[in-house]
C-alpha positions as CSV (number, residue, x, y, z in Angstrom):
1,M,-4.4,35.6,-20.6
2,G,-7.4,37.4,-19.2
3,G,-8.2,37.3,-15.4
4,I,-6.1,39.5,-13.1
5,R,-2.9,39.4,-15.2
6,A,-0.9,37.3,-17.6
7,G,2.0,35.4,-16.3
8,S,3.2,32.0,-15.0
9,V,3.4,30.4,-11.5
10,Y,4.2,27.0,-10.1
11,T,2.6,25.1,-7.3
12,S,3.7,21.9,-5.7
13,V,3.0,19.5,-3.0
14,T,5.2,16.8,-1.4
15,Q,3.4,14.4,0.8
16,C,4.3,11.5,3.1
17,A,1.7,9.0,4.3
18,T,2.0,6.1,6.7
19,T,-0.5,3.4,7.2
20,L,-0.2,0.9,10.1
21,D,-2.2,-2.4,10.4
22,L,-2.5,-2.6,14.2
23,E,-3.7,-6.1,14.1
24,K,-0.5,-7.3,12.5
25,L,1.7,-4.9,14.5
26,M,0.3,-5.5,18.0
27,G,-2.7,-7.8,17.8
28,W,-5.4,-5.0,17.9
29,Q,-8.1,-6.7,15.8
30,G,-9.6,-4.4,13.2
31,G,-7.4,-1.4,14.2
32,S,-5.5,0.8,11.9
33,F,-3.5,4.1,12.1
34,Y,-3.0,6.6,9.3
35,S,-0.8,9.8,9.1
36,R,-0.4,12.2,6.2
37,W,1.9,15.2,6.1
38,I,2.2,17.6,3.2
39,Y,4.6,20.4,2.2
40,L,3.2,23.0,-0.1
41,A,5.2,25.4,-2.2
42,G,4.7,28.0,-4.9
43,Q,1.7,30.2,-5.7
44,D,-2.0,29.5,-6.4
45,P,-2.8,30.3,-10.1
46,G,-6.4,30.9,-9.2
47,I,-5.6,33.6,-6.8
48,N,-2.5,35.1,-8.4
49,L,-3.4,35.0,-12.1
50,A,-7.0,34.0,-13.1
51,G,-8.8,35.4,-10.1
52,S,-11.2,32.5,-10.3
53,L,-13.7,31.5,-7.7
54,F,-13.0,27.9,-8.8
55,S,-9.5,27.1,-7.6
56,I,-7.4,26.4,-10.8
57,S,-5.2,23.9,-9.0
58,A,-6.2,21.3,-6.4
59,I,-2.8,21.6,-4.7
60,G,-2.7,25.4,-4.1
61,G,-2.0,26.7,-0.7
62,N,0.3,28.6,1.7
63,S,3.9,27.3,1.6
64,T,4.4,25.3,4.8
65,L,4.7,21.9,6.4
66,R,1.3,20.7,7.6
67,N,-0.3,17.6,9.0
68,I,-3.5,16.9,7.2
69,E,-4.5,13.5,8.6
70,L,-3.7,11.7,11.8
71,W,-6.3,9.2,12.9
72,L,-7.1,5.8,14.4
73,Q,-9.8,3.5,12.9
74,Q,-11.6,0.6,14.3
75,N,-13.5,-1.9,12.1
76,I,-15.8,-4.5,13.5
77,L,-18.3,-7.1,12.2
78,Q,-16.1,-8.0,9.2
79,D,-15.6,-4.4,8.3
80,T,-19.3,-3.6,8.0
81,I,-18.9,-0.9,10.7
82,S,-16.0,1.5,10.7
83,L,-15.3,4.2,13.2
84,R,-12.5,6.8,12.6
85,A,-11.3,9.5,15.0
86,G,-8.5,12.1,15.0
87,Q,-7.4,14.7,12.5
88,I,-9.4,14.0,9.4
89,V,-10.5,15.7,6.1
90,A,-14.0,15.5,4.6
91,D,-12.9,15.4,0.9
92,S,-11.3,12.0,1.2
93,E,-14.7,10.4,1.5
94,F,-17.6,12.9,1.1
95,A,-19.1,14.7,-1.8
96,I,-16.6,13.2,-4.3
97,S,-17.1,12.0,-7.9
98,D,-14.8,9.1,-8.9
99,Y,-14.9,10.2,-12.5
100,G,-14.2,13.8,-11.6
101,A,-11.0,13.0,-9.7
102,V,-8.7,13.2,-12.7
103,F,-9.3,16.9,-13.2
104,I,-6.9,19.5,-11.9
105,N,-9.3,22.2,-10.9
106,N,-10.0,21.8,-7.2
107,T,-13.8,22.3,-7.6
108,F,-14.0,18.9,-9.3
109,G,-12.8,17.4,-6.1
110,W,-14.1,19.4,-3.1
111,P,-16.9,21.3,-4.8
112,A,-17.2,25.1,-4.7
113,G,-20.8,24.8,-3.5
114,L,-19.3,23.5,-0.2
115,Y,-16.0,25.4,0.1
116,T,-17.6,28.8,-0.4
117,S,-20.3,28.0,2.2
118,I,-18.2,26.8,5.1
119,P,-15.7,29.0,7.2
120,N,-12.3,29.0,5.4
121,G,-13.3,26.3,3.0
122,G,-14.0,23.5,5.5
123,P,-12.1,20.4,6.4
124,A,-10.6,19.7,3.0
125,F,-7.1,19.8,1.4
126,P,-4.9,21.3,2.6
127,I,-6.3,21.6,6.1
128,G,-7.6,18.7,8.3
129,V,-9.3,19.2,11.7
130,P,-10.4,17.1,14.7
131,G,-13.3,15.0,13.9
132,V,-15.0,11.6,14.0
133,R,-16.5,9.5,11.2
134,L,-18.8,6.5,11.3
135,K,-19.3,4.3,8.2
136,L,-21.8,1.5,7.8
137,M,-21.4,-0.8,4.8
138,P,-23.8,-3.8,5.2
139,N,-23.0,-5.0,1.6
140,D,-20.9,-4.1,-1.5
141,Q,-23.8,-2.0,-2.9
142,F,-24.8,0.3,-0.1
143,S,-23.0,2.5,2.4
144,L,-23.9,5.2,4.8
145,K,-21.4,7.7,6.3
146,A,-21.7,10.4,8.9
147,A,-19.0,12.7,10.3
148,L,-18.7,15.6,12.8
149,F,-15.8,18.1,12.5
150,Q,-14.5,21.2,14.1
151,G,-16.6,23.9,12.4
152,N,-13.9,26.5,11.7
153,V,-10.7,25.3,10.2
154,Y,-9.1,28.8,10.4
155,P,-7.2,30.5,7.6
156,Q,-4.1,28.8,6.3
157,N,-1.8,31.6,7.7
158,I,-3.3,31.0,11.2
159,N,-3.6,27.2,11.0
160,N,0.0,26.9,9.8
161,H,0.8,23.3,10.6
162,G,-2.6,21.7,11.0
163,F,-2.9,21.7,14.8
164,T,-5.0,24.8,15.5
165,W,-7.6,22.8,17.3
166,N,-10.5,24.6,19.0
167,L,-13.5,22.4,19.7
168,N,-16.2,24.6,21.3
169,S,-19.7,25.7,20.5
170,N,-18.6,29.3,19.8
171,Q,-16.6,28.1,16.8
172,G,-19.4,25.7,15.8
173,Y,-19.4,22.2,14.4
174,F,-19.6,20.9,10.8
175,Y,-21.8,17.8,10.3
176,L,-21.9,15.7,7.1
177,T,-23.8,12.6,6.1
178,E,-23.9,10.7,2.8
179,A,-25.6,7.6,1.4
180,A,-24.2,5.8,-1.6
181,Y,-25.5,3.0,-3.8
182,H,-23.3,1.2,-6.2
183,Y,-25.0,-0.9,-8.9
184,Q,-24.1,-3.2,-11.7
185,C,-26.6,-3.3,-14.5
186,V,-25.1,-3.5,-18.0
187,L,-22.4,-1.2,-16.9
188,P,-21.4,-0.1,-13.3
189,G,-22.6,3.1,-11.8
190,E,-23.0,4.8,-8.4
191,I,-25.3,7.4,-7.0
192,K,-24.7,9.4,-3.8
193,T,-26.7,11.9,-1.9
194,G,-25.8,13.9,1.2
195,C,-26.5,16.9,3.4
196,W,-24.4,19.1,5.7
197,L,-25.0,21.4,8.6
198,C,-22.6,24.0,10.1
199,S,-23.3,25.8,13.4
200,S,-20.5,28.5,12.9
201,R,-21.4,32.2,12.5
202,F,-22.2,33.3,9.0
203,Q,-22.9,36.6,7.2
204,N,-26.6,37.1,6.6
205,F,-26.8,38.4,3.1
206,S,-30.5,39.1,3.4
207,N,-29.9,41.3,6.5
208,T,-26.5,43.0,6.7
209,N,-27.1,44.1,10.3
210,S,-27.2,40.6,11.6
211,A,-25.4,37.2,11.4
212,T,-26.8,33.7,11.6
213,S,-25.4,30.8,13.5
214,D,-26.5,27.9,11.2
215,N,-26.0,27.0,7.5
216,Y,-26.8,24.0,5.6
217,G,-27.0,22.4,2.1
218,I,-27.7,19.3,0.1
219,Y,-25.9,17.6,-2.7
220,A,-26.3,14.7,-5.2
221,I,-23.7,12.8,-7.3
222,S,-23.9,10.3,-10.1
223,D,-21.1,8.4,-11.7
224,Q,-21.8,6.1,-14.6
225,M,-19.8,4.1,-17.1
226,I,-21.5,4.5,-20.4
227,Y,-19.1,2.6,-22.7
228,R,-16.6,-0.2,-22.0
229,S,-13.9,-1.0,-24.5
230,P,-14.4,-4.6,-25.6
231,D,-10.7,-5.5,-25.7
232,N,-10.1,-4.5,-22.1
233,S,-8.4,-7.0,-19.9
234,K,-8.9,-7.4,-16.2
235,G,-7.0,-5.1,-14.0
236,E,-7.0,-2.4,-11.4
237,N,-7.4,1.3,-11.9
238,I,-4.3,3.4,-11.4
239,S,-5.2,6.3,-9.2
240,P,-5.4,9.7,-11.1
241,V,-4.2,11.6,-7.9
242,F,-1.4,10.6,-5.7
243,A,-1.8,7.0,-4.4
244,K,-5.4,7.3,-3.6
245,P,-7.1,3.8,-4.1
246,V,-10.0,3.6,-6.5
247,R,-12.6,1.0,-7.2
248,K,-11.4,-2.3,-8.7
249,G,-13.5,-3.9,-11.4
250,P,-13.3,-6.3,-14.3
251,S,-12.8,-3.5,-16.7
252,T,-11.1,-0.2,-16.3
253,R,-11.1,0.9,-19.9
254,G,-13.9,3.0,-21.4
255,L,-16.0,6.1,-21.1
256,G,-17.3,7.4,-17.8
257,Y,-19.7,10.3,-17.1
258,F,-20.4,12.2,-13.9
259,N,-22.9,14.8,-12.6
260,R,-22.9,16.6,-9.3
261,M,-25.1,19.4,-7.9
262,T,-25.2,21.3,-4.6
263,L,-27.9,23.6,-3.3
264,E,-27.6,26.1,-0.5
265,P,-30.0,28.8,0.8
266,T,-29.5,32.3,-0.6
267,N,-29.3,34.3,2.6
268,N,-26.1,32.8,3.9
269,N,-24.2,31.6,0.8
270,L,-22.4,33.1,-2.1
271,L,-23.5,30.3,-4.4
272,H,-27.1,29.2,-4.5
273,V,-26.6,26.5,-7.0
274,Y,-23.4,24.7,-8.0
275,Y,-23.2,22.1,-10.8
276,D,-20.5,20.2,-12.5
277,T,-20.4,17.5,-15.2
278,G,-17.9,15.8,-17.3
279,L,-16.6,12.9,-19.3
280,N,-13.4,10.9,-19.1
281,F,-12.1,8.1,-21.3
282,R,-9.6,5.7,-20.0
283,G,-7.5,3.9,-22.6
284,L,-8.8,5.8,-25.7
285,L,-5.6,4.8,-27.6
286,P,-5.1,1.1,-28.1
287,S,-1.5,1.3,-27.0
288,R,-2.2,3.5,-23.9
289,S,-4.6,1.5,-21.8
290,Q,-4.2,3.6,-18.6
291,D,-4.1,7.1,-20.1
292,I,-7.2,9.3,-19.2
293,M,-8.6,12.0,-21.4
294,G,-11.2,14.3,-19.8
295,L,-13.6,17.2,-20.5
296,A,-15.5,18.9,-17.7
297,L,-17.7,21.9,-16.9
298,A,-18.2,23.6,-13.6
299,Y,-21.0,26.2,-13.1
300,G,-21.9,28.4,-10.2
301,L,-25.1,30.5,-9.8
302,L,-24.6,33.3,-7.4
303,S,-27.4,34.0,-4.9
304,N,-29.4,37.1,-5.4
305,D,-29.0,38.1,-1.8
306,A,-25.2,38.0,-2.1
307,I,-25.1,40.0,-5.3
308,S,-27.4,42.7,-3.8
309,T,-25.5,42.9,-0.5
310,I,-22.0,43.1,-2.1
311,A,-23.2,45.7,-4.5
312,Q,-24.5,47.8,-1.6
313,T,-21.6,47.4,0.8
314,Q,-18.6,47.2,-1.5
315,G,-19.9,48.9,-4.7
316,T,-18.9,45.9,-6.7
317,S,-21.3,44.6,-9.4
318,L,-21.1,40.8,-9.6
319,S,-22.1,38.6,-12.5
320,Q,-25.0,36.2,-12.0
321,N,-22.8,33.2,-12.7
322,T,-19.3,31.9,-13.3
323,F,-18.0,28.9,-15.3
324,D,-14.9,26.8,-15.7
325,I,-14.3,24.5,-18.6
326,E,-11.4,22.1,-18.4
327,F,-9.8,19.7,-20.9
328,T,-7.0,17.4,-19.6
329,Y,-5.0,14.4,-20.7
330,Q,-3.2,12.2,-18.1
331,L,-0.3,10.2,-19.5
332,Q,0.5,7.2,-17.3
333,L,4.1,6.8,-18.4
334,T,5.1,4.3,-15.6
335,Q,3.4,2.9,-12.5
336,W,5.0,5.8,-10.5
337,F,5.1,8.7,-13.0
338,T,2.3,10.6,-14.7
339,L,2.4,13.7,-17.0
340,Q,-0.8,15.7,-17.4
341,P,-1.2,18.7,-19.8
342,D,-4.2,20.7,-18.9
343,L,-6.3,23.6,-20.4
344,Q,-8.9,25.6,-18.6
345,Y,-11.1,28.5,-19.7
346,V,-12.7,30.6,-17.0
347,I,-15.8,32.7,-17.8
348,H,-16.5,35.6,-15.4
349,P,-13.4,35.1,-13.2
350,G,-13.8,36.9,-9.9
351,M,-17.6,36.7,-10.4
352,T,-17.5,40.0,-12.3
353,Q,-17.4,41.2,-15.8
354,A,-14.7,43.7,-14.9
355,L,-12.1,40.9,-15.6
356,G,-11.7,39.3,-19.0
357,N,-12.3,35.6,-19.4
358,A,-9.1,33.7,-18.5
359,L,-7.3,31.0,-20.4
360,V,-5.0,28.9,-18.3
361,V,-2.5,26.4,-19.7
362,G,-1.0,24.0,-17.2
363,L,1.2,20.9,-16.8
364,R,1.1,18.6,-13.8
365,T,3.6,15.9,-13.0
366,T,3.1,13.2,-10.3
367,I,5.8,11.0,-8.9
368,I,5.0,8.2,-6.5
369,F,7.8,6.7,-4.4
């Protein structure tokens, strides 16, 4: 209800990933190879129903078979230095909250503050691009990552299968760097901070007769466990999305809290401030130790320059802000099967008060072979 229209759609992704340990396979010490292919099908509920700036589903996209990752990695000095090159995505390692990963809305993964600021959403699901990533991890507490990507990933209907590669200065480059510190006081936590720079061409909202060739932004993330169930036994987290590995620890059961914020200049970007926050509780019910219940809020503050320019050029009056509230419960029925009912409420979908607030009811199933 609300949004563009009432109705129902489905969206799905089938993915196949291959990891090769090149040291075991051919004696290449510290070498590894990874490939991931995806097949998307269905319709995006954010585009077709809710009209939301924040993508309702993290697996929405054009129906096609696409390669998203295809890279070689070299680790040296007992894995303290890692270099990766090939077709890569930024949202596998950058700007991500561990506690936010359980939520279905894509903005709790690759945040809207980034995907609305980079040409065609940037190098994130479902499109990978050529790039190189360097990671330094001198100890278990601290890490520093930097990556350089093709600046324009191109629209999905042009970059159909993931191989529209165009590395040149006219298309620009996208640079990301992030520092992370993992600490263990009474309970574990992690803080991350990063910045990005993109040299592609951008609309200049403060001067509609010109375009700019640089854009940038900064972000900060905190993940904190605030309560650990006293009866939890040692174990390993089961990934909330696909088979993505998550941090091991002596306790996986309890309440976690996350905050994340991005800031971008007003002249080049639709959003000036993006912020999300949320809670999730793993193992709330005594008999359901791996289930996760979560509540999260995403908030976007539109830039005054964008609001003014769009009103003048398109005659559309935009709201100052937009929100998405999500409640989800992930049932870990087996090691290979999860069921996740989900409820989202979108305030000011389409960034305008012309559309009514949208209520979205969803159900996700995940099967791991």
